[in-house]
C-alpha positions in Angstrom: 59.6 40.0 99.3 63.2 40.8 97.9 63.0 37.3 95.9 60.0 38.6 94.6 61.4 41.4 93.2 64.7 39.5 92.1 62.1 37.2 90.2 60.2 39.8 88.5 63.5 41.7 87.6 64.5 38.5 85.8 61.3 38.0 84.1 61.2 41.5 82.9 64.8 41.3 81.7 64.2 38.1 79.7 60.6 39.7 78.3 62.8 42.4 77.2 65.7 40.1 75.9 62.8 38.1 73.9 61.3 41.3 72.8 64.4 42.9 71.1 65.8 39.5 69.9 62.7 39.1 67.7 63.1 42.5 66.2 66.7 41.8 65.2 66.4 38.2 64.2 66.0 37.0 60.9 62.6 38.1 59.5 62.3 35.4 56.8 64.0 32.1 56.0 65.0 30.6 52.5 65.9 26.7 51.9 67.0 25.5 48.6 68.2 22.3 47.0 69.0 20.9 43.8 69.7 18.3 41.5 70.4 17.3 37.9 67.8 14.2 36.6 68.1 12.6 33.3 64.7 12.7 32.1 62.4 14.4 29.8 61.3 17.6 31.8 57.6 16.4 31.2 58.1 13.6 33.1 59.8 15.4 36.0 57.1 18.0 35.6 54.1 15.2 36.0 56.1 13.7 39.2 55.9 17.0 41.1 52.5 18.6 39.7 50.4 15.7 40.4 50.5 15.4 43.9 49.5 11.8 43.8 52.7 11.1 41.8 54.4 13.7 44.0 53.2 11.7 47.3 55.2 8.7 46.1 58.6 10.4 46.2 57.6 13.4 49.1 60.2 12.1 51.8 57.4 13.3 54.7 54.8 10.5 53.2 57.8 8.1 53.4 58.2 8.9 57.1 54.5 8.4 57.9 53.0 6.3 55.0 49.9 5.8 57.5 49.0 9.7 57.6 45.4 10.3 56.0 46.3 12.0 52.7 43.7 13.6 50.5 43.6 15.1 47.0 41.4 17.9 45.3 41.1 19.6 42.1 42.9 18.8 38.6 46.5 17.6 38.9 48.8 20.4 37.4 46.5 23.3 37.7 46.3 26.1 40.0 43.8 24.9 43.1 45.2 21.3 42.8 45.3 20.3 46.6 47.4 17.6 48.3 46.3 17.5 52.4 47.7 15.4 54.8 47.0 14.5 58.6 49.1 12.3 60.8 50.8 11.7 64.3 54.6 12.5 63.1 53.8 14.6 60.3 51.1 16.9 61.6 48.4 18.5 59.6 48.7 20.9 56.6 48.0 21.1 53.1 50.0 22.0 49.7 47.9 24.2 46.9 49.1 24.6 43.6 49.3 28.5 42.9 50.6 28.6 39.4 52.1 25.9 37.1 54.1 26.3 33.8 54.2 22.8 32.2 57.9 21.6 32.1 59.2 24.5 33.4 58.1 25.4 37.3 55.1 25.0 39.8 54.5 27.3 42.7 52.7 26.1 45.7 51.2 27.2 49.2 52.4 25.1 51.7 50.4 25.4 54.9 51.0 23.9 58.3 48.1 23.5 60.4 49.4 21.3 63.1 51.4 21.2 65.5 52.1 24.7 64.9 50.6 27.1 62.1 52.8 28.3 59.3 52.8 29.6 55.8 55.2 29.0 53.1 56.1 29.2 49.5 57.4 26.1 47.7 58.7 26.2 44.5 60.1 23.6 41.9 61.9 25.1 38.8 63.2 22.8 36.2 66.1 24.1 33.8 68.0 22.4 31.2 71.5 21.2 32.1 73.7 19.7 29.8 71.5 16.3 28.8 69.7 16.4 31.9 67.2 18.5 33.8 68.2 20.9 36.7 65.3 20.7 39.4 65.4 23.1 42.3 63.0 22.5 45.1 63.1 26.2 47.2 60.7 26.8 50.5 60.5 30.1 52.0 58.4 32.3 54.2 58.5 34.6 56.9 59.8 33.9 60.5 57.1 34.5 63.3 58.5 35.3 67.1 58.8 31.8 67.9 60.6 30.3 64.7 63.1 33.6 65.1 63.9 32.1 68.5 64.2 28.6 67.0 66.7 29.4 64.1 68.9 30.6 66.9 69.5 27.1 68.0 68.8 25.1 64.5 68.3 26.9 61.2 65.8 25.9 58.9 68.1 24.5 56.3 69.6 22.3 58.8 66.0 21.2 59.9 64.7 20.3 56.3 67.7 20.5 54.3 68.4 16.9 54.4 64.7 16.0 53.5 64.7 18.4 50.4 68.0 16.0 49.6 65.9 12.9 50.3 63.4 14.1 48.3 65.2 15.3 45.4 66.6 11.7 45.1 63.6 9.8 45.2 62.2 12.3 42.6 65.5 11.9 40.5 64.9 7.8 40.8 61.3 7.9 40.2 61.8 10.2 36.9 64.9 8.4 35.3 62.6 5.1 35.7 59.9 6.9 33.5 57.1 7.0 35.7 
C-alpha cells in the first residue's frame, strides 16, 4: 500500500512538471538558413515554386527517393501541391499559399505521419551583389510534445543541416541554369 502511495505521488509530481513545463517552454520555433546563388532570380524562383523542380534538390527526397510523390495544381501558383509518403520521410504535403515571381514563395507545410504538424515555410530571394540571396525559413507552433522535445534537441539542430544541404543543392542546380 505504501508503494502505491509513493508511486502515485511520483506520477502526480511528473504530471505537474509536464504541465508547468509546457506552459513555460517556447511556444514557437523558427529555423532559417541563407545562401548566395549566382543565377538569375527567375531560375531560382522556378526551382522553388515548381514542385517538380523543387523535388530535384529537396534534401528529404534525396534521403528517400523511393517515397511516393504526387503533384497537383499549377506550378508557382497558390494551390500548387506536392505530397509525399515514405517509410523514412513519413507523409505530408506542401501547398503554395502565395507566390511573388522572382521574390518569394510562402508555403504551408503539413506533416501527417509519423506525427501531425503544421508549419509556415518561406523562401525569399533578394539581390546580393552579383547574385541572389535565398533565405529558407520554417516556423510554427510547438505542441506540448514538441516543446519537451526541444529541451533535448532544438528544431534548428534537427533540420538546420537539411536546410543547408538543400540550399547547396538549389545553388548547384540553379547555377547550372536548370
